[in-house]
FIMARKOL-917051 format. One record per residue: x, y, z of N, C-alpha, C in turn; residue number from 1. Coordinates in steps of 0.02 Angstrom, whole numbers, plus 50000, padded with zeros to 5 digits. Atoms other than C-alpha are relative to their C-alpha. Layout:
// residues N
<rec <X,Y,Z>,<X,Y,Z>,<X,Y,Z>,NUM> ...
This chain:
// residues 181
<rec <49962,50017,49941>,<50439,50634,50134>,<50036,50062,50025>,1> <rec <49965,49941,49973>,<50513,50765,50253>,<50075,49996,49987>,2> <rec <49927,50001,50008>,<50694,50817,50233>,<50031,49956,50053>,3> <rec <49967,50047,49956>,<50816,50697,50315>,<50011,50029,50070>,4> <rec <49987,49971,49935>,<50856,50820,50456>,<49937,50006,50043>,5> <rec <50063,49997,49963>,<50671,50818,50507>,<49975,49931,50019>,6> <rec <50023,50068,49989>,<50659,50628,50519>,<50016,49973,50069>,7> <rec <49979,50025,49934>,<50739,50608,50692>,<50026,49929,49993>,8> <rec <49972,50065,50014>,<50844,50465,50631>,<50038,49973,50060>,9> <rec <49960,50033,49950>,<50925,50340,50747>,<50073,50005,49977>,10> <rec <49930,49994,50018>,<51114,50359,50754>,<50021,49940,49957>,11> <rec <49978,50052,50047>,<51189,50261,50608>,<49950,49984,49946>,12> <rec <50052,50013,50051>,<51026,50259,50509>,<50014,50043,49939>,13> <rec <49986,49964,50062>,<51063,50305,50328>,<49947,49981,49949>,14> <rec <50055,50016,50046>,<50905,50313,50221>,<50022,49988,49928>,15> <rec <49978,50009,50069>,<51007,50319,50061>,<50048,49940,49991>,16> <rec <49956,50058,50005>,<51100,50156,50096>,<49983,49960,49937>,17> <rec <50010,50044,50058>,<51124,50038,49949>,<50007,49927,50021>,18> <rec <49989,50067,49973>,<51149,49887,50062>,<49934,49968,50021>,19> <rec <50063,50035,49985>,<51002,49765,50066>,<50000,49977,50072>,20> <rec <49996,50025,49932>,<51062,49692,50231>,<49988,50056,50051>,21> <rec <50013,49943,49956>,<51063,49865,50312>,<49925,50014,50003>,22> <rec <50072,49986,50003>,<50884,49893,50254>,<49961,49946,50038>,23> <rec <50033,50054,49964>,<50831,49722,50320>,<50007,50009,50075>,24> <rec <49988,49990,49928>,<50910,49761,50488>,<49958,50058,50027>,25> <rec <50041,49943,49978>,<50820,49930,50499>,<49926,49981,50003>,26> <rec <50069,50026,49996>,<50655,49841,50462>,<49991,49965,50067>,27> <rec <50004,50037,49937>,<50689,49726,50609>,<50000,50048,50060>,28> <rec <49995,49952,49944>,<50739,49870,50724>,<49935,50039,50008>,29> <rec <50061,49959,49994>,<50588,49978,50683>,<49939,49958,50015>,30> <rec <50057,50043,49982>,<50469,49830,50693>,<49998,49988,50075>,31> <rec <49996,50011,49927>,<50529,49794,50870>,<49980,50064,50038>,32> <rec <50017,49937,49967>,<50518,49977,50920>,<49926,50017,49994>,33> <rec <50071,49985,50010>,<50345,49999,50844>,<49956,49952,50040>,34> <rec <50037,50049,49961>,<50283,49839,50927>,<50000,50019,50074>,35> <rec <49995,49980,49930>,<50346,49898,51096>,<49958,50063,50013>,36> <rec <50039,49938,49992>,<50270,50072,51072>,<49925,49986,49998>,37> <rec <50072,50018,50004>,<50103,49995,51022>,<49976,49967,50064>,38> <rec <50018,50032,49937>,<50102,49885,51177>,<49995,50051,50056>,39> <rec <50001,49948,49949>,<50143,50034,51286>,<49938,50044,49992>,40> <rec <50059,49959,50014>,<50006,50137,51202>,<49937,49963,50023>,41> <rec <50059,50040,49978>,<49880,49996,51232>,<49995,49998,50075>,42> <rec <50001,49999,49926>,<49930,49989,51416>,<49974,50067,50025>,43> <rec <50024,49933,49980>,<49903,50177,51429>,<49924,50006,49989>,44> <rec <50072,49996,50016>,<49733,50163,51344>,<49958,49958,50047>,45> <rec <50037,50045,49955>,<49682,50020,51458>,<50008,50019,50073>,46> <rec <49991,49976,49931>,<49737,50115,51613>,<50048,49958,50041>,47> <rec <49955,50044,49963>,<49867,49984,51660>,<50058,50038,50032>,48> <rec <49945,49961,49972>,<50002,50115,51689>,<49975,50062,50037>,49> <rec <50030,49941,49969>,<49883,50240,51766>,<49988,49987,50074>,50> <rec <50007,50008,49928>,<49909,50243,51955>,<49952,50054,50025>,51> <rec <50049,49954,49972>,<49783,50332,52066>,<50029,50071,50007>,52> <rec <49970,49935,49988>,<49905,50473,52101>,<50014,50039,49936>,53> <rec <49985,49967,50063>,<49932,50513,51917>,<49938,50038,49977>,54> <rec <50057,49959,50023>,<49822,50655,51856>,<49978,49977,49932>,55> <rec <50028,50020,50064>,<49707,50618,51710>,<50031,50041,49943>,56> <rec <49970,49957,50052>,<49781,50765,51613>,<50069,49973,49981>,57> <rec <49934,50028,50014>,<49955,50689,51630>,<49993,49936,49959>,58> <rec <50012,50063,50036>,<49887,50521,51570>,<49982,50015,49927>,59> <rec <50019,49983,50068>,<49806,50602,51417>,<50059,50026,49961>,60> <rec <49940,49975,50034>,<49968,50693,51376>,<50047,49943,49983>,61> <rec <49957,50059,50013>,<50065,50530,51393>,<49973,49961,49941>,62> <rec <50031,50039,50054>,<49941,50443,51278>,<50010,50035,49932>,63> <rec <49990,49963,50063>,<49950,50581,51146>,<50073,49997,49977>,64> <rec <49929,50004,50016>,<50139,50581,51155>,<50019,49932,49973>,65> <rec <49985,50068,50022>,<50147,50392,51137>,<49969,49986,49932>,66> <rec <50031,50008,50066>,<50025,50398,50990>,<50043,50031,49946>,67> <rec <49957,49967,50049>,<50137,50522,50900>,<50065,49961,49990>,68> <rec <49939,50040,50004>,<50291,50417,50940>,<49987,49936,49959>,69> <rec <50018,50061,50037>,<50205,50259,50876>,<49992,50015,49925>,70> <rec <50009,49983,50071>,<50153,50346,50714>,<50067,50013,49966>,71> <rec <49934,49986,50028>,<50332,50406,50686>,<50038,49934,49988>,72> <rec <49966,50064,50008>,<50402,50231,50715>,<49969,49960,49943>,73> <rec <50034,50037,50053>,<50271,50155,50600>,<50018,50030,49932>,74> <rec <49980,49967,50062>,<50316,50283,50467>,<50070,49979,49979>,75> <rec <49932,50022,50016>,<50500,50236,50479>,<50001,49926,49979>,76> <rec <50006,50070,50019>,<50454,50052,50472>,<49975,49994,49928>,77> <rec <50026,50000,50068>,<50351,50083,50315>,<50054,50020,49950>,78> <rec <49946,49978,50044>,<50498,50177,50239>,<50050,49943,49987>,79> <rec <49948,50052,50008>,<50622,50036,50272>,<49974,49938,49966>,80> <rec <50028,50057,50037>,<50504,49900,50211>,<50000,50015,49925>,81> <rec <50000,49980,50071>,<50483,49996,50047>,<50072,50001,49974>,82> <rec <49930,49995,50021>,<50671,50028,50039>,<50030,49931,49989>,83> <rec <49975,50068,50007>,<50710,49844,50066>,<49978,49970,49933>,84> <rec <50025,50026,50064>,<50599,49795,49920>,<50033,50035,49941>,85> <rec <49969,49961,50054>,<50671,49934,49813>,<50072,49976,49988>,86> <rec <49930,50022,50007>,<50851,49880,49848>,<50004,49929,49973>,87> <rec <50000,50069,50025>,<50807,49699,49814>,<49973,49996,49928>,88> <rec <50025,49999,50068>,<50729,49753,49648>,<49932,49966,49991>,89> <rec <50065,50034,50001>,<50559,49682,49693>,<49942,50048,50001>,90> <rec <50062,49963,49996>,<50384,49745,49667>,<49943,49949,50002>,91> <rec <50058,50044,49994>,<50225,49659,49723>,<49937,50042,49997>,92> <rec <50065,49967,50006>,<50057,49723,49663>,<49948,49949,50024>,93> <rec <50046,50049,49970>,<49939,49630,49779>,<49932,50002,49965>,94> <rec <50066,49994,50032>,<49782,49698,49695>,<49999,49963,49933>,95> <rec <49997,50034,50066>,<49837,49637,49522>,<50031,49931,50006>,96> <rec <49969,50065,49987>,<49928,49487,49600>,<50060,49988,49955>,97> <rec <49942,50006,50043>,<50089,49520,49504>,<50063,50015,50040>,98> <rec <49935,49992,49970>,<50265,49496,49571>,<50049,50015,49944>,99> <rec <49951,49981,50052>,<50400,49585,49469>,<50070,50000,50030>,100> <rec <49930,50000,49980>,<50586,49557,49480>,<50043,49990,49937>,101> <rec <49951,50005,50055>,<50728,49585,49354>,<49966,49990,49932>,102> <rec <50033,50002,50065>,<50609,49612,49209>,<49951,49943,49992>,103> <rec <50048,50056,50002>,<50507,49457,49249>,<49937,50020,50038>,104> <rec <50064,49986,49968>,<50323,49469,49295>,<49964,49934,50009>,105> <rec <50035,50062,49984>,<50239,49324,49383>,<49930,50015,50025>,106> <rec <50069,49993,49975>,<50052,49312,49406>,<49989,49948,50054>,107> <rec <50012,50043,49943>,<50007,49241,49575>,<49926,49992,50012>,108> <rec <50070,50004,49978>,<49845,49178,49646>,<49989,50051,50055>,109> <rec <50015,49952,49947>,<49757,49290,49770>,<50033,49979,50066>,110> <rec <49970,50023,49936>,<49813,49183,49918>,<50076,50002,49998>,111> <rec <49927,49995,50006>,<49993,49174,49854>,<50023,50073,50010>,112> <rec <49982,49929,49994>,<50000,49364,49837>,<49990,50025,50072>,113> <rec <50013,49978,49931>,<49923,49392,50009>,<50051,49970,50048>,114> <rec <49950,50033,49958>,<50042,49266,50090>,<50068,50034,49991>,115> <rec <49936,49968,50013>,<50194,49344,50006>,<50001,50071,50029>,116> <rec <50003,49931,49974>,<50138,49521,50052>,<50006,49999,50076>,117> <rec <49997,50005,49927>,<50112,49470,50234>,<50071,49986,50024>,118> <rec <49932,50019,49979>,<50282,49386,50250>,<50052,50052,49980>,119> <rec <49951,49950,50023>,<50373,49520,50151>,<50001,50062,50045>,120> <rec <50002,49943,49953>,<50315,49653,50275>,<50035,49982,50066>,121> <rec <49971,50024,49937>,<50396,49547,50411>,<50060,49953,49984>,122> <rec <49944,50044,50020>,<50561,49480,50338>,<50036,49973,50061>,123> <rec <49963,50030,49946>,<50649,49358,50451>,<49958,49979,50060>,124> <rec <50044,50021,49945>,<50499,49333,50565>,<49964,49936,49979>,125> <rec <50029,50065,50014>,<50422,49161,50578>,<49932,49993,50032>,126> <rec <50069,50009,49978>,<50241,49109,50597>,<49979,49927,49990>,127> <rec <50026,50068,50007>,<50157,48942,50628>,<49947,49999,49946>,128> <rec <50052,50007,50051>,<50034,48875,50500>,<49935,50031,50025>,129> <rec <50062,49973,49972>,<49889,48920,50615>,<50001,50077,50000>,130> <rec <49994,49927,50000>,<49953,49099,50634>,<49994,50028,49929>,131> <rec <50000,49974,50068>,<49980,49121,50447>,<49931,49999,49968>,132> <rec <50066,50002,50033>,<49809,49064,50389>,<49954,50052,50031>,133> <rec <50042,49950,49967>,<49731,49181,50516>,<50023,50071,49984>,134> <rec <49973,49932,50009>,<49846,49333,50498>,<50005,50021,49928>,135> <rec <49990,49982,50071>,<49886,49328,50312>,<49935,49999,49961>,136> <rec <50061,50009,50040>,<49716,49273,50250>,<49936,50014,50038>,137> <rec <50061,49992,49961>,<49595,49297,50393>,<49953,49940,49990>,138> <rec <50039,50061,50014>,<49539,49118,50359>,<50023,49943,50045>,139> <rec <49976,50052,49954>,<49573,49013,50515>,<49972,49931,49985>,140> <rec <50028,50065,50016>,<49466,48875,50442>,<50043,49960,49952>,141> <rec <49954,50036,50045>,<49604,48832,50316>,<50048,49956,50040>,142> <rec <49957,50047,49965>,<49712,48684,50364>,<50074,50014,49985>,143> <rec <49928,49995,50011>,<49901,48673,50379>,<50019,49970,49933>,144> <rec <49986,50031,50064>,<49899,48560,50226>,<49985,50047,49942>,145> <rec <50017,49951,50051>,<49812,48694,50123>,<50053,50055,49997>,146> <rec <49947,49950,49999>,<49942,48821,50179>,<50062,49973,49966>,147> <rec <49941,50030,50031>,<50082,48702,50129>,<49996,50000,49924>,148> <rec <50009,49999,50073>,<50010,48692,49954>,<50019,50069,49972>,149> <rec <49983,49932,50023>,<50023,48882,49936>,<50074,50015,50011>,150> <rec <49929,49989,49986>,<50196,48883,50014>,<50043,49968,49946>,151> <rec <49963,50035,50052>,<50260,48754,49889>,<49996,50039,49934>,152> <rec <50008,49963,50063>,<50188,48852,49743>,<50037,50067,50002>,153> <rec <49966,49936,49994>,<50256,49017,49807>,<50076,49990,49998>,154> <rec <49928,50015,50004>,<50429,48940,49833>,<50021,49989,49927>,155> <rec <49985,50013,50070>,<50424,48880,49653>,<50002,50066,49961>,156> <rec <50001,49935,50034>,<50377,49055,49592>,<50064,50040,50016>,157> <rec <49940,49961,49980>,<50519,49137,49692>,<50063,49971,49967>,158> <rec <49942,50032,50030>,<50645,49010,49627>,<50002,50010,49924>,159> <rec <50004,49991,50072>,<50585,49022,49446>,<50022,50070,49979>,160> <rec <49983,49931,50016>,<50603,49211,49447>,<50068,50021,50028>,161> <rec <49936,49986,49968>,<50767,49200,49543>,<49997,50061,50047>,162> <rec <50010,49946,49951>,<50699,49320,49673>,<50049,49990,50057>,163> <rec <49951,50007,49947>,<50831,49356,49807>,<49967,49993,50069>,164> <rec <50034,50014,49936>,<50718,49289,49945>,<49977,49927,49998>,165> <rec <50024,50069,49995>,<50670,49117,50007>,<49946,49996,50053>,166> <rec <50053,50015,49951>,<50514,49058,50095>,<50023,49936,50035>,167> <rec <49971,50055,49963>,<50588,48947,50229>,<49953,49976,50055>,168> <rec <50035,50026,49942>,<50516,48836,50363>,<50051,49972,50048>,169> <rec <49955,50025,49948>,<50601,48796,50526>,<49959,49965,50053>,170> <rec <50037,50036,49949>,<50546,48666,50651>,<49988,50043,50063>,171> <rec <50022,49964,49940>,<50453,48741,50800>,<49999,50076,49993>,172> <rec <50003,49928,50012>,<50467,48916,50723>,<49948,50017,49948>,173> <rec <50049,49988,50052>,<50359,48903,50568>,<50031,50024,49935>,174> <rec <49981,49975,50066>,<50370,48993,50401>,<50022,50072,50004>,175> <rec <49977,49931,50003>,<50464,49152,50360>,<50032,50015,49932>,176> <rec <49968,49978,50062>,<50530,49252,50213>,<50068,50029,50018>,177> <rec <49932,49977,49987>,<50718,49278,50212>,<50030,50027,49935>,178> <rec <49967,49971,50058>,<50803,49396,50091>,<50071,49974,49997>,179> <rec <49935,50030,50009>,<50961,49321,50019>,<50050,50046,49966>,180> <rec <49955,49955,50035>,<51034,49469,49925>,<50033,50048,50049>,181> 
């Protein structure tokens, strides 16, 4: 990682914070910024912001600049997601399907690990059952009932290990992972 003075931090951003809530908030901030930058980049690539009077060279420079900006924001988002997990004392090895917290190691099913990994990268964001089976698993053919089975089992795992996060569901919003520490 580059030295802190080369990171172009947002005012108030402290990478060495020990506060889980600060890390969660920075994840939210950088996710929003990266999403906006990605949408802007896609508009540039699709020519939506390219008026007839704008020179092609200027458009290419804008696109390259936005690509670099998006990569920087994505890098900061990756940093804060990792930092959030580190501060919460969590580790998820998706390949081995092992969740570790406070000296406990839980073996998850493949679908449980993939669901937890998806939601953990997006703390506080909510997804409908249809969105989750498609985005987390790439399996839109799975039903909402099948998803609920994995949600119940994952909730049990999180509670058993006393992980400082809850898999919650809210009417009309869907499912989301909320850090409680």
